[in-house]
N, C-alpha and C positions, 0 to 999 in steps of 0.2 A: 353561446359556447366561447369561451375565453381561450383564444389560440395561443396566449403566451405559455400556458403551462399544458398543452394539448398534444401530445405525442400521438393520441389517437387520431387526431382531426390531420396530422401530418403523414402517418401511414395511410389514412384512406386516399388522401390525394396522392399519394407517392404511387401506391397500388392500382388507382384507377387512370393516372397518367404517364406514369413512367415510359410504358411502350409506344404511346404517342408521341413524346418528347424525345425519345432514343431514336425513332424511324426518322422522325423530322431532321435531326442533327446529322444521322445517316445520311439521308438525303441531299443535306446540305454539303457534307464533307467527303462522303465515300471512304472515311477514315475510321474504321471500327475502333482502334487504339485510342482514338482522339476522342471519339465519343464516349467511349466508357469513362474516361476521364472529365469530360465536358459536362455529363449527365448528373454526376456528383456535384459539381460546382453550380449547377442550375438547381438544384434541389436544397444546396447548402443556401445560396440566395433568398430562395423561399421561407428556407426555416427563420433567416435572419429578419424576413419583411413580413412575416406571417399576421401581425397584427394590423398590417395596411391592406392586405390583399381581400378582394371582392371575391368571393367563392365563385359568383357567377362567371366571372371573367378570368378566371385562373388559368385556363388553358392557353387563351392568347397571350397572358401574362408569361407563362413558362416558355412558350416559343419565342417569345420576344427576348427572353433572357438567353435562350439557347442560340438566337440568331445574333445576337451582339456578341457573344464569345466566340462564334465562328467568324464575324467579321474583325476582331482583335486577331483572332488565329492568322487571319489571311492576311492581314496588314503586316503582322512580323514576318509570314512567310514571303511575302512581297519585296519588302526588304531585304532579306536572305537572298531571294531569286536576283535581285538587282545586282547584289554585292558578288555572288557566284557567278553572273555572267560577264563582270568586269574581271573577275579572276580567271576564267575559263574560256580563252579565246578560241577553243575548238569548239564549242558549241554552235549548231548550226541556227542562222536567223531566222531560218523558213519554222523551225519548230518552237523557237522563242515566241516568234510573231504568233504563230498558231495558238500557243500557250496564252498569250496574254489576250486575245481576242477572245477564246474560251473563257478566259479569266473574267474578263471586263463583261461577258454576255451574262455571265453566272451572276454578277454581282447586279448587274441592272435588273435580271429576273427577281433577285430576292429584294432589291429594293422596290420593284413593281409590287411584288407581293406584298410586302410590308406596308405599302400604301393604300392597298384595297381597304375599304370599310370592314371595320372588326367581324360582323357577322358573316361578310361575305367571304372573308379571308379565313376565318375559323372552319367555314363550310366546305371552300376549295381544298384546304388542307387536309380536312379528313378524307375528301373523297382521293386526292391525289398522293398523298404521304402515307395516311394510313388504309388506304384502297377500301374504304367503307362503301357499302351500296349508297345509293341515295334513300332506300327505305331505312338503312341502318342509321344513317344521318339524321334522318327526319324524327326517326324515333328517339335518338340521343338527346336532340335538341328540342323536342316537344314541337315540331312544326311538321306542314303538310310535306309530301314528296315535290309538289308541285313547286313550293317554295324554296326547296333544295336545289330544284332543277332551274330555277330563276336566278338563284344565287350563284350556281356554276357559270352558266351563262354569261352573268354581270361581269363575273371574274374573268372570263375567257376575252370578253370583250374589251375590258379596263385593260387588261395586260396588254393585248394586241396594240392597242392606242398607246400605250406607254412604250411600250418597245420598239413601234415604230417610229417614234419622235427621236430615237437614241441613234 
């Protein structure tokens, strides 16, 4: 099917992955308003790149686009936070330090998740973000429940190792 002229392809893709991508973006940001804007941007990128998208890896591609938008958002917020911190001498140092530590941990966690092998990352995010059971994940990906369990265990192990180094 030629994706260049296929609104039908895009509609199916949108219907199938919208909730998963939206949940993932909400998990990253916790900001419903930003998520509503970002989800539109994610699917605009998909439409623009529709001829180069592999249908078998479209979910990780969508999540990566969303994650990149989130990183850009945080960079802008970080710059604004630094500016506001300089301007507002009344801000408690402890609360700013806590915010920075939390932000750095979140960035480290997201980086560690992004470095997981593709299949492992997909299964991990389906489990944690979309809150699918191991059986549901196995059915969606045409793999055994045991394979899903192994990938989730592998993800935890790799994340613990990566985060322990930081």
